[in-house]
CHARMM-style PDB file with segment names, atoms N, HN, CA, C and O in Angstrom:
ATOM      1  N   THR     1      15.451   1.693  13.041  1.00  0.00      PROA
ATOM      2  CA  THR     1      14.205   2.151  12.661  1.00  0.00      PROA
ATOM      3  C   THR     1      13.379   1.125  12.216  1.00  0.00      PROA
ATOM      4  O   THR     1      13.546   0.281  11.335  1.00  0.00      PROA
ATOM      5  N   LEU     2      12.383   1.365  13.041  1.00  0.00      PROA
ATOM      6  HN  LEU     2      12.248   2.051  13.756  1.00  0.00      PROA
ATOM      7  CA  LEU     2      10.963   0.566  12.073  1.00  0.00      PROA
ATOM      8  C   LEU     2       9.754   0.961  12.238  1.00  0.00      PROA
ATOM      9  O   LEU     2       8.909   1.413  13.011  1.00  0.00      PROA
ATOM     10  N   THR     3      10.174   0.379  10.528  1.00  0.00      PROA
ATOM     11  HN  THR     3      10.861   0.012   9.901  1.00  0.00      PROA
ATOM     12  CA  THR     3       8.393   1.000   9.857  1.00  0.00      PROA
ATOM     13  C   THR     3       8.243   0.292   9.222  1.00  0.00      PROA
ATOM     14  O   THR     3       9.084  -0.573   8.980  1.00  0.00      PROA
ATOM     15  N   GLY     4       6.560   0.395   8.426  1.00  0.00      PROA
ATOM     16  HN  GLY     4       5.877   1.098   8.622  1.00  0.00      PROA
ATOM     17  CA  GLY     4       5.424  -0.644   8.868  1.00  0.00      PROA
ATOM     18  C   GLY     4       4.309   0.105   8.760  1.00  0.00      PROA
ATOM     19  O   GLY     4       3.545  -0.078   7.812  1.00  0.00      PROA
ATOM     20  N   HSD     5       4.035   1.162   9.827  1.00  0.00      PROA
ATOM     21  HN  HSD     5       4.656   1.311  10.596  1.00  0.00      PROA
ATOM     22  CA  HSD     5       2.898   1.971   8.981  1.00  0.00      PROA
ATOM     23  C   HSD     5       2.689   2.467   8.264  1.00  0.00      PROA
ATOM     24  O   HSD     5       3.531   2.655   7.386  1.00  0.00      PROA
ATOM     25  N   SER     6       1.570   2.933   8.197  1.00  0.00      PROA
ATOM     26  HN  SER     6       0.886   2.780   8.911  1.00  0.00      PROA
ATOM     27  CA  SER     6       0.927   3.444   7.110  1.00  0.00      PROA
ATOM     28  C   SER     6       0.121   4.549   7.222  1.00  0.00      PROA
ATOM     29  O   SER     6      -0.695   4.985   6.411  1.00  0.00      PROA
ATOM     30  N   ALA     7       0.385   4.900   8.150  1.00  0.00      PROA
ATOM     31  HN  ALA     7       1.048   4.546   8.810  1.00  0.00      PROA
ATOM     32  CA  ALA     7       0.363   6.670   9.199  1.00  0.00      PROA
ATOM     33  C   ALA     7       0.564   6.716  10.551  1.00  0.00      PROA
ATOM     34  O   ALA     7       0.569   5.704  11.251  1.00  0.00      PROA
ATOM     35  N   ARG     8       0.787   8.194  11.100  1.00  0.00      PROA
ATOM     36  HN  ARG     8       0.783   9.016  10.531  1.00  0.00      PROA
ATOM     37  CA  ARG     8       1.277   7.819  11.899  1.00  0.00      PROA
ATOM     38  C   ARG     8       0.891   7.460  13.044  1.00  0.00      PROA
ATOM     39  O   ARG     8      -0.283   7.572  13.395  1.00  0.00      PROA
ATOM     40  N   VAL     9       2.202   6.777  14.099  1.00  0.00      PROA
ATOM     41  HN  VAL     9       3.156   6.686  13.814  1.00  0.00      PROA
ATOM     42  CA  VAL     9       1.883   5.944  15.293  1.00  0.00      PROA
ATOM     43  C   VAL     9       2.313   6.959  16.199  1.00  0.00      PROA
ATOM     44  O   VAL     9       3.163   7.845  16.287  1.00  0.00      PROA
ATOM     45  N   ARG    10       1.073   6.301  17.035  1.00  0.00      PROA
ATOM     46  HN  ARG    10       0.383   5.582  16.964  1.00  0.00      PROA
ATOM     47  CA  ARG    10       0.347   7.121  18.395  1.00  0.00      PROA
ATOM     48  C   ARG    10       0.751   6.686  19.548  1.00  0.00      PROA
ATOM     49  O   ARG    10       0.524   7.471  20.469  1.00  0.00      PROA
ATOM     50  N   ALA    11       1.344   5.574  19.870  1.00  0.00      PROA
ATOM     51  HN  ALA    11       1.528   4.936  19.123  1.00  0.00      PROA
ATOM     52  CA  ALA    11       1.626   5.020  21.177  1.00  0.00      PROA
ATOM     53  C   ALA    11       2.104   3.599  21.053  1.00  0.00      PROA
ATOM     54  O   ALA    11       1.489   2.833  20.312  1.00  0.00      PROA
ATOM     55  N   VAL    12       3.606   3.020  22.012  1.00  0.00      PROA
ATOM     56  HN  VAL    12       4.106   3.642  22.614  1.00  0.00      PROA
ATOM     57  CA  VAL    12       4.173   2.201  22.031  1.00  0.00      PROA
ATOM     58  C   VAL    12       4.427   1.155  23.516  1.00  0.00      PROA
ATOM     59  O   VAL    12       4.666   1.296  24.716  1.00  0.00      PROA
ATOM     60  N   ALA    13       4.327   0.683  23.082  1.00  0.00      PROA
ATOM     61  HN  ALA    13       4.133   0.568  22.107  1.00  0.00      PROA
ATOM     62  CA  ALA    13       4.415  -0.572  24.393  1.00  0.00      PROA
ATOM     63  C   ALA    13       5.750  -1.290  24.348  1.00  0.00      PROA
ATOM     64  O   ALA    13       6.107  -1.555  23.201  1.00  0.00      PROA
ATOM     65  N   ILE    14       6.812  -1.778  25.592  1.00  0.00      PROA
ATOM     66  HN  ILE    14       6.521  -1.562  26.525  1.00  0.00      PROA
ATOM     67  CA  ILE    14       7.264  -2.452  25.258  1.00  0.00      PROA
ATOM     68  C   ILE    14       7.128  -4.307  26.375  1.00  0.00      PROA
ATOM     69  O   ILE    14       6.601  -4.396  27.484  1.00  0.00      PROA
ATOM     70  N   THR    15       7.522  -5.017  25.895  1.00  0.00      PROA
ATOM     71  HN  THR    15       7.950  -4.944  24.994  1.00  0.00      PROA
ATOM     72  CA  THR    15       7.317  -5.983  26.744  1.00  0.00      PROA
ATOM     73  C   THR    15       7.860  -6.153  28.280  1.00  0.00      PROA
ATOM     74  O   THR    15       8.696  -5.283  28.523  1.00  0.00      PROA
ATOM     75  N   PRO    16       7.667  -6.852  29.157  1.00  0.00      PROA
ATOM     76  CA  PRO    16       8.013  -6.961  30.428  1.00  0.00      PROA
ATOM     77  C   PRO    16       9.918  -7.468  29.889  1.00  0.00      PROA
ATOM     78  O   PRO    16      10.934  -6.823  30.145  1.00  0.00      PROA
ATOM     79  N   ASP    17       9.829  -8.595  29.229  1.00  0.00      PROA
ATOM     80  HN  ASP    17       9.003  -9.119  29.021  1.00  0.00      PROA
ATOM     81  CA  ASP    17      11.202  -8.860  28.609  1.00  0.00      PROA
ATOM     82  C   ASP    17      11.937  -8.459  27.871  1.00  0.00      PROA
ATOM     83  O   ASP    17      13.019  -8.937  27.529  1.00  0.00      PROA
ATOM     84  N   GLY    18      11.143  -7.016  27.359  1.00  0.00      PROA
ATOM     85  HN  GLY    18      10.264  -6.628  27.636  1.00  0.00      PROA
ATOM     86  CA  GLY    18      12.526  -6.274  26.886  1.00  0.00      PROA
ATOM     87  C   GLY    18      12.908  -6.936  25.027  1.00  0.00      PROA
ATOM     88  O   GLY    18      13.763  -6.416  24.311  1.00  0.00      PROA
ATOM     89  N   THR    19      12.179  -7.939  24.677  1.00  0.00      PROA
ATOM     90  HN  THR    19      11.484  -8.361  25.259  1.00  0.00      PROA
ATOM     91  CA  THR    19      12.176  -8.044  23.202  1.00  0.00      PROA
ATOM     92  C   THR    19      11.887  -7.918  22.426  1.00  0.00      PROA
ATOM     93  O   THR    19      12.401  -8.344  21.392  1.00  0.00      PROA
ATOM     94  N   GLY    20      10.568  -7.034  22.562  1.00  0.00      PROA
ATOM     95  HN  GLY    20      10.150  -6.687  23.402  1.00  0.00      PROA
ATOM     96  CA  GLY    20       9.539  -6.350  21.850  1.00  0.00      PROA
ATOM     97  C   GLY    20       8.210  -6.040  22.515  1.00  0.00      PROA
ATOM     98  O   GLY    20       7.620  -6.338  23.553  1.00  0.00      PROA
ATOM     99  N   ALA    21       7.903  -4.866  20.791  1.00  0.00      PROA
ATOM    100  HN  ALA    21       8.382  -4.624  19.947  1.00  0.00      PROA
ATOM    101  CA  ALA    21       7.048  -4.129  21.675  1.00  0.00      PROA
ATOM    102  C   ALA    21       5.681  -4.255  20.191  1.00  0.00      PROA
ATOM    103  O   ALA    21       5.456  -4.802  19.111  1.00  0.00      PROA
ATOM    104  N   VAL    22       5.032  -3.131  21.370  1.00  0.00      PROA
ATOM    105  HN  VAL    22       5.214  -2.687  22.247  1.00  0.00      PROA
ATOM    106  CA  VAL    22       3.965  -3.306  20.530  1.00  0.00      PROA
ATOM    107  C   VAL    22       3.441  -1.961  20.523  1.00  0.00      PROA
ATOM    108  O   VAL    22       3.189  -1.228  21.479  1.00  0.00      PROA
ATOM    109  N   SER    23       3.254  -1.654  18.608  1.00  0.00      PROA
ATOM    110  HN  SER    23       3.459  -2.250  17.831  1.00  0.00      PROA
ATOM    111  CA  SER    23       2.656   0.147  18.518  1.00  0.00      PROA
ATOM    112  C   SER    23       1.252   0.252  18.507  1.00  0.00      PROA
ATOM    113  O   SER    23       0.620  -0.795  18.642  1.00  0.00      PROA
ATOM    114  N   ALA    24       0.585   1.409  18.359  1.00  0.00      PROA
ATOM    115  HN  ALA    24       1.098   2.260  18.249  1.00  0.00      PROA
ATOM    116  CA  ALA    24      -0.308   1.441  18.204  1.00  0.00      PROA
ATOM    117  C   ALA    24      -0.469   2.738  16.961  1.00  0.00      PROA
ATOM    118  O   ALA    24       0.401   3.608  16.995  1.00  0.00      PROA
ATOM    119  N   SER    25      -1.437   2.840  16.017  1.00  0.00      PROA
ATOM    120  HN  SER    25      -2.144   2.133  15.989  1.00  0.00      PROA
ATOM    121  CA  SER    25      -1.504   3.753  14.626  1.00  0.00      PROA
ATOM    122  C   SER    25      -2.427   4.105  14.354  1.00  0.00      PROA
ATOM    123  O   SER    25      -3.530   3.564  14.433  1.00  0.00      PROA
ATOM    124  N   TYR    26      -2.172   4.944  14.036  1.00  0.00      PROA
ATOM    125  HN  TYR    26      -1.276   5.383  13.972  1.00  0.00      PROA
ATOM    126  CA  TYR    26      -3.299   6.079  13.474  1.00  0.00      PROA
ATOM    127  C   TYR    26      -4.173   4.970  11.996  1.00  0.00      PROA
ATOM    128  O   TYR    26      -5.307   5.309  11.657  1.00  0.00      PROA
ATOM    129  N   ASP    27      -3.741   4.183  11.539  1.00  0.00      PROA
ATOM    130  HN  ASP    27      -2.819   3.908  11.814  1.00  0.00      PROA
ATOM    131  CA  ASP    27      -3.906   3.054  10.453  1.00  0.00      PROA
ATOM    132  C   ASP    27      -4.460   2.118  10.594  1.00  0.00      PROA
ATOM    133  O   ASP    27      -4.700   1.231   9.774  1.00  0.00      PROA
ATOM    134  N   ASN    28      -4.768   2.214  11.800  1.00  0.00      PROA
ATOM    135  HN  ASN    28      -4.573   2.934  12.466  1.00  0.00      PROA
ATOM    136  CA  ASN    28      -6.537   1.414  12.911  1.00  0.00      PROA
ATOM    137  C   ASN    28      -5.468  -0.241  12.621  1.00  0.00      PROA
ATOM    138  O   ASN    28      -5.945  -1.219  12.045  1.00  0.00      PROA
ATOM    139  N   THR    29      -4.094  -0.194  13.141  1.00  0.00      PROA
ATOM    140  HN  THR    29      -3.707   0.601  13.609  1.00  0.00      PROA
ATOM    141  CA  THR    29      -3.011  -1.428  13.395  1.00  0.00      PROA
ATOM    142  C   THR    29      -2.565  -1.374  15.053  1.00  0.00      PROA
ATOM    143  O   THR    29      -2.565  -0.509  15.929  1.00  0.00      PROA
ATOM    144  N   LEU    30      -2.268  -2.505  14.975  1.00  0.00      PROA
ATOM    145  HN  LEU    30      -2.268  -3.208  14.263  1.00  0.00      PROA
ATOM    146  CA  LEU    30      -1.121  -2.764  15.963  1.00  0.00      PROA
ATOM    147  C   LEU    30      -0.173  -3.279  15.391  1.00  0.00      PROA
ATOM    148  O   LEU    30      -0.377  -3.816  14.302  1.00  0.00      PROA
ATOM    149  N   LYS    31       0.914  -3.268  15.862  1.00  0.00      PROA
ATOM    150  HN  LYS    31       1.080  -2.832  16.747  1.00  0.00      PROA
ATOM    151  CA  LYS    31       2.140  -4.306  15.274  1.00  0.00      PROA
ATOM    152  C   LYS    31       2.907  -4.760  16.470  1.00  0.00      PROA
ATOM    153  O   LYS    31       2.694  -4.185  17.538  1.00  0.00      PROA
ATOM    154  N   LEU    32       3.678  -5.618  16.414  1.00  0.00      PROA
ATOM    155  HN  LEU    32       3.851  -6.085  15.546  1.00  0.00      PROA
ATOM    156  CA  LEU    32       3.881  -6.582  17.377  1.00  0.00      PROA
ATOM    157  C   LEU    32       5.457  -6.395  16.818  1.00  0.00      PROA
ATOM    158  O   LEU    32       5.449  -6.327  15.589  1.00  0.00      PROA
ATOM    159  N   TRP    33       6.767  -6.297  17.376  1.00  0.00      PROA
ATOM    160  HN  TRP    33       6.773  -6.353  18.374  1.00  0.00      PROA
ATOM    161  CA  TRP    33       7.729  -6.060  16.709  1.00  0.00      PROA
ATOM    162  C   TRP    33       8.531  -6.809  17.572  1.00  0.00      PROA
ATOM    163  O   TRP    33       8.191  -6.983  18.742  1.00  0.00      PROA
ATOM    164  N   ASP    34      10.447  -7.662  16.714  1.00  0.00      PROA
ATOM    165  HN  ASP    34      10.723  -7.521  15.764  1.00  0.00      PROA
ATOM    166  CA  ASP    34      10.752  -7.795  17.497  1.00  0.00      PROA
ATOM    167  C   ASP    34      12.057  -7.056  18.072  1.00  0.00      PROA
ATOM    168  O   ASP    34      12.866  -7.308  17.180  1.00  0.00      PROA
ATOM    169  N   LEU    35      12.665  -6.384  18.915  1.00  0.00      PROA
ATOM    170  HN  LEU    35      12.008  -6.179  19.640  1.00  0.00      PROA
ATOM    171  CA  LEU    35      13.809  -5.576  19.285  1.00  0.00      PROA
ATOM    172  C   LEU    35      15.225  -6.331  18.919  1.00  0.00      PROA
ATOM    173  O   LEU    35      15.951  -5.641  18.203  1.00  0.00      PROA
ATOM    174  N   ALA    36      15.455  -6.893  19.075  1.00  0.00      PROA
ATOM    175  HN  ALA    36      14.866  -7.453  19.657  1.00  0.00      PROA
ATOM    176  CA  ALA    36      16.386  -7.667  18.495  1.00  0.00      PROA
ATOM    177  C   ALA    36      16.822  -7.403  16.898  1.00  0.00      PROA
ATOM    178  O   ALA    36      17.868  -6.908  16.477  1.00  0.00      PROA
ATOM    179  N   THR    37      15.677  -7.898  16.160  1.00  0.00      PROA
ATOM    180  HN  THR    37      14.828  -8.300  16.501  1.00  0.00      PROA
ATOM    181  CA  THR    37      15.832  -7.615  14.931  1.00  0.00      PROA
ATOM    182  C   THR    37      15.365  -6.396  13.879  1.00  0.00      PROA
ATOM    183  O   THR    37      15.839  -5.778  12.926  1.00  0.00      PROA
ATOM    184  N   GLY    38      14.057  -6.454  14.714  1.00  0.00      PROA
ATOM    185  HN  GLY    38      13.673  -6.956  15.488  1.00  0.00      PROA
ATOM    186  CA  GLY    38      13.712  -4.796  13.871  1.00  0.00      PROA
ATOM    187  C   GLY    38      12.461  -4.838  13.145  1.00  0.00      PROA
ATOM    188  O   GLY    38      11.690  -3.986  12.702  1.00  0.00      PROA
ATOM    189  N   SER    39      12.529  -6.727  13.173  1.00  0.00      PROA
ATOM    190  HN  SER    39      13.155  -7.419  13.532  1.00  0.00      PROA
ATOM    191  CA  SER    39      10.975  -7.405  11.982  1.00  0.00      PROA
ATOM    192  C   SER    39       9.862  -7.044  12.722  1.00  0.00      PROA
ATOM    193  O   SER    39       9.802  -6.529  13.839  1.00  0.00      PROA
ATOM    194  N   GLU    40       9.574  -7.154  12.469  1.00  0.00      PROA
ATOM    195  HN  GLU    40       9.624  -7.572  11.562  1.00  0.00      PROA
ATOM    196  CA  GLU    40       6.903  -7.035  12.249  1.00  0.00      PROA
ATOM    197  C   GLU    40       6.699  -8.548  12.283  1.00  0.00      PROA
ATOM    198  O   GLU    40       6.363  -9.426  11.488  1.00  0.00      PROA
ATOM    199  N   ARG    41       7.083  -8.443  13.671  1.00  0.00      PROA
ATOM    200  HN  ARG    41       7.355  -7.729  14.316  1.00  0.00      PROA
ATOM    201  CA  ARG    41       6.042 -10.573  14.436  1.00  0.00      PROA
ATOM    202  C   ARG    41       4.588 -10.319  13.682  1.00  0.00      PROA
ATOM    203  O   ARG    41       4.173 -11.470  13.549  1.00  0.00      PROA
ATOM    204  N   ALA    42       4.001  -9.799  13.351  1.00  0.00      PROA
ATOM    205  HN  ALA    42       4.338  -8.864  13.459  1.00  0.00      PROA
ATOM    206  CA  ALA    42       2.673  -9.789  13.342  1.00  0.00      PROA
ATOM    207  C   ALA    42       1.505  -8.021  13.246  1.00  0.00      PROA
ATOM    208  O   ALA    42       1.343  -7.052  13.988  1.00  0.00      PROA
ATOM    209  N   THR    43       1.215  -8.258  12.517  1.00  0.00      PROA
ATOM    210  HN  THR    43       1.347  -9.045  11.914  1.00  0.00      PROA
ATOM    211  CA  THR    43      -0.042  -6.783  12.688  1.00  0.00      PROA
ATOM    212  C   THR    43      -1.116  -7.436  13.105  1.00  0.00      PROA
ATOM    213  O   THR    43      -1.214  -8.663  13.069  1.00  0.00      PROA
ATOM    214  N   LEU    44      -2.208  -6.466  13.631  1.00  0.00      PROA
ATOM    215  HN  LEU    44      -2.129  -5.469  13.659  1.00  0.00      PROA
ATOM    216  CA  LEU    44      -3.234  -6.784  14.806  1.00  0.00      PROA
ATOM    217  C   LEU    44      -4.343  -5.731  14.201  1.00  0.00      PROA
ATOM    218  O   LEU    44      -4.584  -4.562  14.499  1.00  0.00      PROA
ATOM    219  N   THR    45      -4.901  -6.591  13.261  1.00  0.00      PROA
ATOM    220  HN  THR    45      -4.705  -7.541  13.019  1.00  0.00      PROA
ATOM    221  CA  THR    45      -6.644  -5.480  12.670  1.00  0.00      PROA
ATOM    222  C   THR    45      -7.566  -6.202  13.704  1.00  0.00      PROA
ATOM    223  O   THR    45      -7.271  -7.217  14.336  1.00  0.00      PROA
ATOM    224  N   GLY    46      -8.743  -5.494  13.765  1.00  0.00      PROA
ATOM    225  HN  GLY    46      -8.982  -4.670  13.251  1.00  0.00      PROA
ATOM    226  CA  GLY    46      -9.608  -5.161  14.270  1.00  0.00      PROA
ATOM    227  C   GLY    46     -10.786  -4.028  14.932  1.00  0.00      PROA
ATOM    228  O   GLY    46     -11.975  -4.249  15.162  1.00  0.00      PROA
ATOM    229  N   HSD    47      -9.958  -2.683  15.154  1.00  0.00      PROA
ATOM    230  HN  HSD    47      -8.992  -2.503  14.967  1.00  0.00      PROA
ATOM    231  CA  HSD    47     -10.059  -1.579  15.425  1.00  0.00      PROA
ATOM    232  C   HSD    47     -11.166  -1.289  14.128  1.00  0.00      PROA
ATOM    233  O   HSD    47     -11.633  -2.264  13.538  1.00  0.00      PROA
ATOM    234  N   SER    48     -11.514  -0.037  13.764  1.00  0.00      PROA
ATOM    235  HN  SER    48     -11.135   0.755  14.243  1.00  0.00      PROA
ATOM    236  CA  SER    48     -12.147   0.568  12.900  1.00  0.00      PROA
ATOM    237  C   SER    48     -11.856   2.313  12.946  1.00  0.00      PROA
ATOM    238  O   SER    48     -12.291   3.250  12.276  1.00  0.00      PROA
ATOM    239  N   ASP    49     -11.159   2.234  13.779  1.00  0.00      PROA
ATOM    240  HN  ASP    49     -10.806   1.473  14.323  1.00  0.00      PROA
ATOM    241  CA  ASP    49     -10.643   3.754  13.546  1.00  0.00      PROA
ATOM    242  C   ASP    49      -8.948   3.878  14.096  1.00  0.00      PROA
ATOM    243  O   ASP    49      -8.169   2.956  14.336  1.00  0.00      PROA
ATOM    244  N   LEU    50      -8.784   4.962  14.164  1.00  0.00      PROA
ATOM    245  HN  LEU    50      -9.416   5.712  13.969  1.00  0.00      PROA
ATOM    246  CA  LEU    50      -7.323   5.490  14.874  1.00  0.00      PROA
ATOM    247  C   LEU    50      -7.669   4.767  16.337  1.00  0.00      PROA
ATOM    248  O   LEU    50      -8.576   4.674  17.165  1.00  0.00      PROA
ATOM    249  N   VAL    51      -5.978   4.212  16.008  1.00  0.00      PROA
ATOM    250  HN  VAL    51      -5.241   4.287  15.336  1.00  0.00      PROA
ATOM    251  CA  VAL    51      -5.565   3.566  17.362  1.00  0.00      PROA
ATOM    252  C   VAL    51      -4.966   4.753  18.379  1.00  0.00      PROA
ATOM    253  O   VAL    51      -4.200   5.590  17.900  1.00  0.00      PROA
ATOM    254  N   MET    52      -5.314   4.802  19.719  1.00  0.00      PROA
ATOM    255  HN  MET    52      -5.936   4.122  20.108  1.00  0.00      PROA
ATOM    256  CA  MET    52      -4.671   5.709  20.433  1.00  0.00      PROA
ATOM    257  C   MET    52      -3.551   5.197  21.844  1.00  0.00      PROA
ATOM    258  O   MET    52      -2.533   5.637  22.378  1.00  0.00      PROA
ATOM    259  N   ALA    53      -4.246   4.308  21.967  1.00  0.00      PROA
ATOM    260  HN  ALA    53      -5.074   3.951  21.533  1.00  0.00      PROA
ATOM    261  CA  ALA    53      -3.279   3.852  23.039  1.00  0.00      PROA
ATOM    262  C   ALA    53      -3.527   2.079  23.283  1.00  0.00      PROA
ATOM    263  O   ALA    53      -4.492   1.318  23.217  1.00  0.00      PROA
ATOM    264  N   VAL    54      -1.740   1.926  23.664  1.00  0.00      PROA
ATOM    265  HN  VAL    54      -0.956   2.544  23.718  1.00  0.00      PROA
ATOM    266  CA  VAL    54      -1.733   0.258  24.185  1.00  0.00      PROA
ATOM    267  C   VAL    54      -0.777  -0.061  25.039  1.00  0.00      PROA
ATOM    268  O   VAL    54       0.344   0.444  25.093  1.00  0.00      PROA
ATOM    269  N   ALA    55      -1.482  -1.411  26.117  1.00  0.00      PROA
ATOM    270  HN  ALA    55      -2.392  -1.822  26.072  1.00  0.00      PROA
ATOM    271  CA  ALA    55      -0.652  -1.656  27.171  1.00  0.00      PROA
ATOM    272  C   ALA    55      -0.605  -2.572  26.953  1.00  0.00      PROA
ATOM    273  O   ALA    55      -1.324  -2.994  26.046  1.00  0.00      PROA
ATOM    274  N   ILE    56       0.365  -3.535  27.726  1.00  0.00      PROA
ATOM    275  HN  ILE    56       0.949  -3.192  28.462  1.00  0.00      PROA
ATOM    276  CA  ILE    56       0.909  -5.201  27.717  1.00  0.00      PROA
ATOM    277  C   ILE    56       0.715  -5.248  29.086  1.00  0.00      PROA
ATOM    278  O   ILE    56       0.855  -4.376  29.943  1.00  0.00      PROA
ATOM    279  N   THR    57       0.311  -6.605  29.168  1.00  0.00      PROA
ATOM    280  HN  THR    57       0.198  -7.313  28.471  1.00  0.00      PROA
ATOM    281  CA  THR    57       0.023  -7.344  30.795  1.00  0.00      PROA
ATOM    282  C   THR    57       1.336  -7.637  31.605  1.00  0.00      PROA
ATOM    283  O   THR    57       2.345  -8.144  31.115  1.00  0.00      PROA
ATOM    284  N   PRO    58       1.203  -7.299  32.743  1.00  0.00      PROA
ATOM    285  CA  PRO    58       2.747  -7.818  33.088  1.00  0.00      PROA
ATOM    286  C   PRO    58       3.364  -8.802  32.761  1.00  0.00      PROA
ATOM    287  O   PRO    58       4.576  -8.678  32.582  1.00  0.00      PROA
ATOM    288  N   ASP    59       2.659 -10.242  32.557  1.00  0.00      PROA
ATOM    289  HN  ASP    59       1.675 -10.343  32.703  1.00  0.00      PROA
ATOM    290  CA  ASP    59       3.131 -11.727  32.302  1.00  0.00      PROA
ATOM    291  C   ASP    59       3.411 -11.335  30.775  1.00  0.00      PROA
ATOM    292  O   ASP    59       4.362 -11.927  30.264  1.00  0.00      PROA
ATOM    293  N   GLY    60       2.982 -10.771  30.280  1.00  0.00      PROA
ATOM    294  HN  GLY    60       2.210 -10.290  30.695  1.00  0.00      PROA
ATOM    295  CA  GLY    60       3.761 -10.599  28.703  1.00  0.00      PROA
ATOM    296  C   GLY    60       2.839 -11.021  27.608  1.00  0.00      PROA
ATOM    297  O   GLY    60       3.186 -10.746  26.460  1.00  0.00      PROA
ATOM    298  N   THR    61       2.000 -11.488  27.751  1.00  0.00      PROA
ATOM    299  HN  THR    61       1.718 -11.711  28.684  1.00  0.00      PROA
ATOM    300  CA  THR    61       1.327 -12.799  27.105  1.00  0.00      PROA
ATOM    301  C   THR    61       0.255 -11.246  27.156  1.00  0.00      PROA
ATOM    302  O   THR    61       0.334 -10.989  28.358  1.00  0.00      PROA
ATOM    303  N   GLY    62      -0.256 -10.620  26.811  1.00  0.00      PROA
ATOM    304  HN  GLY    62      -0.320 -10.828  25.835  1.00  0.00      PROA
ATOM    305  CA  GLY    62      -1.525  -9.901  26.289  1.00  0.00      PROA
ATOM    306  C   GLY    62      -1.103  -8.576  25.945  1.00  0.00      PROA
ATOM    307  O   GLY    62       0.014  -8.143  26.227  1.00  0.00      PROA
ATOM    308  N   ALA    63      -2.497  -7.559  24.990  1.00  0.00      PROA
ATOM    309  HN  ALA    63      -3.405  -7.911  24.762  1.00  0.00      PROA
ATOM    310  CA  ALA    63      -2.069  -6.642  25.976  1.00  0.00      PROA
ATOM    311  C   ALA    63      -3.440  -6.142  25.254  1.00  0.00      PROA
ATOM    312  O   ALA    63      -4.093  -6.890  24.526  1.00  0.00      PROA
ATOM    313  N   VAL    64      -3.762  -4.956  25.500  1.00  0.00      PROA
ATOM    314  HN  VAL    64      -3.232  -4.348  26.091  1.00  0.00      PROA
ATOM    315  CA  VAL    64      -5.253  -4.145  25.347  1.00  0.00      PROA
ATOM    316  C   VAL    64      -4.268  -2.717  24.698  1.00  0.00      PROA
ATOM    317  O   VAL    64      -3.236  -2.082  24.917  1.00  0.00      PROA
ATOM    318  N   SER    65      -5.756  -2.812  23.528  1.00  0.00      PROA
ATOM    319  HN  SER    65      -6.595  -3.328  23.350  1.00  0.00      PROA
ATOM    320  CA  SER    65      -5.743  -1.203  22.902  1.00  0.00      PROA
ATOM    321  C   SER    65      -6.914  -0.388  23.181  1.00  0.00      PROA
ATOM    322  O   SER    65      -7.631  -0.993  23.978  1.00  0.00      PROA
ATOM    323  N   ALA    66      -7.418   0.778  22.840  1.00  0.00      PROA
ATOM    324  HN  ALA    66      -6.836   1.270  22.193  1.00  0.00      PROA
ATOM    325  CA  ALA    66      -8.056   1.769  23.110  1.00  0.00      PROA
ATOM    326  C   ALA    66      -7.901   2.321  21.892  1.00  0.00      PROA
ATOM    327  O   ALA    66      -6.786   2.337  21.369  1.00  0.00      PROA
ATOM    328  N   SER    67      -8.974   2.836  21.288  1.00  0.00      PROA
ATOM    329  HN  SER    67      -9.880   2.822  21.713  1.00  0.00      PROA
ATOM    330  CA  SER    67      -9.077   3.596  19.500  1.00  0.00      PROA
ATOM    331  C   SER    67     -10.343   4.351  19.463  1.00  0.00      PROA
ATOM    332  O   SER    67     -11.491   4.186  19.875  1.00  0.00      PROA
ATOM    333  N   ASP    68      -9.679   5.253  18.802  1.00  0.00      PROA
ATOM    334  HN  ASP    68      -8.746   5.387  18.467  1.00  0.00      PROA
ATOM    335  CA  ASP    68     -11.099   6.084  18.604  1.00  0.00      PROA
ATOM    336  C   ASP    68     -12.825   5.778  18.040  1.00  0.00      PROA
ATOM    337  O   ASP    68     -13.650   6.679  17.889  1.00  0.00      PROA
ATOM    338  N   ASP    69     -13.070   4.396  17.810  1.00  0.00      PROA
ATOM    339  HN  ASP    69     -12.400   3.664  17.933  1.00  0.00      PROA
ATOM    340  CA  ASP    69     -14.066   3.881  17.232  1.00  0.00      PROA
ATOM    341  C   ASP    69     -14.776   3.484  18.455  1.00  0.00      PROA
ATOM    342  O   ASP    69     -15.780   2.771  18.435  1.00  0.00      PROA
ATOM    343  N   ASN    70     -14.111   4.067  19.766  1.00  0.00      PROA
ATOM    344  HN  ASN    70     -13.296   4.646  19.783  1.00  0.00      PROA
ATOM    345  CA  ASN    70     -15.237   3.655  20.960  1.00  0.00      PROA
ATOM    346  C   ASN    70     -15.408   2.557  21.648  1.00  0.00      PROA
ATOM    347  O   ASN    70     -16.323   2.383  22.453  1.00  0.00      PROA
ATOM    348  N   THR    71     -14.168   1.420  21.251  1.00  0.00      PROA
ATOM    349  HN  THR    71     -13.425   1.561  20.597  1.00  0.00      PROA
ATOM    350  CA  THR    71     -13.725   0.364  21.781  1.00  0.00      PROA
ATOM    351  C   THR    71     -12.473   0.009  22.584  1.00  0.00      PROA
ATOM    352  O   THR    71     -11.557   0.821  22.458  1.00  0.00      PROA
ATOM    353  N   LEU    72     -12.296  -0.807  23.209  1.00  0.00      PROA
ATOM    354  HN  LEU    72     -13.041  -1.467  23.311  1.00  0.00      PROA
ATOM    355  CA  LEU    72     -10.707  -1.474  24.057  1.00  0.00      PROA
ATOM    356  C   LEU    72     -10.982  -2.679  23.358  1.00  0.00      PROA
ATOM    357  O   LEU    72     -11.981  -3.387  23.231  1.00  0.00      PROA
ATOM    358  N   LYS    73      -9.749  -2.714  22.916  1.00  0.00      PROA
ATOM    359  HN  LYS    73      -8.937  -2.138  23.018  1.00  0.00      PROA
ATOM    360  CA  LYS    73      -9.824  -4.628  22.182  1.00  0.00      PROA
ATOM    361  C   LYS    73      -9.261  -5.051  23.455  1.00  0.00      PROA
ATOM    362  O   LYS    73      -8.767  -4.300  24.296  1.00  0.00      PROA
ATOM    363  N   LEU    74      -9.420  -6.822  23.557  1.00  0.00      PROA
ATOM    364  HN  LEU    74      -9.821  -7.433  22.874  1.00  0.00      PROA
ATOM    365  CA  LEU    74      -7.615  -8.112  24.100  1.00  0.00      PROA
ATOM    366  C   LEU    74      -7.562  -8.448  23.080  1.00  0.00      PROA
ATOM    367  O   LEU    74      -8.368  -8.765  22.205  1.00  0.00      PROA
ATOM    368  N   TRP    75      -5.826  -8.330  23.260  1.00  0.00      PROA
ATOM    369  HN  TRP    75      -5.171  -8.073  23.971  1.00  0.00      PROA
ATOM    370  CA  TRP    75      -5.187  -9.838  22.308  1.00  0.00      PROA
ATOM    371  C   TRP    75      -4.934 -10.181  23.695  1.00  0.00      PROA
ATOM    372  OT1 TRP    75      -4.413 -11.259  23.980  1.00  0.00      PROA
TER     373      TRP     75
END
């Protein structure tokens, strides 16, 4: 079980190599996870409203998130 968000988790994407995940939450953040250990690698902040969706690039080097603040952010 991965815990750390302070509000509902809306979306999750798995890295192409299967070792990590990115979760998007109603707490306005995204979190990077190590799936082998279940530990949180980082919290991504920058949205000012609910994060509704996340996708990881095919090469695993980036992500894009969509928020109710009417923006997409590249990570």
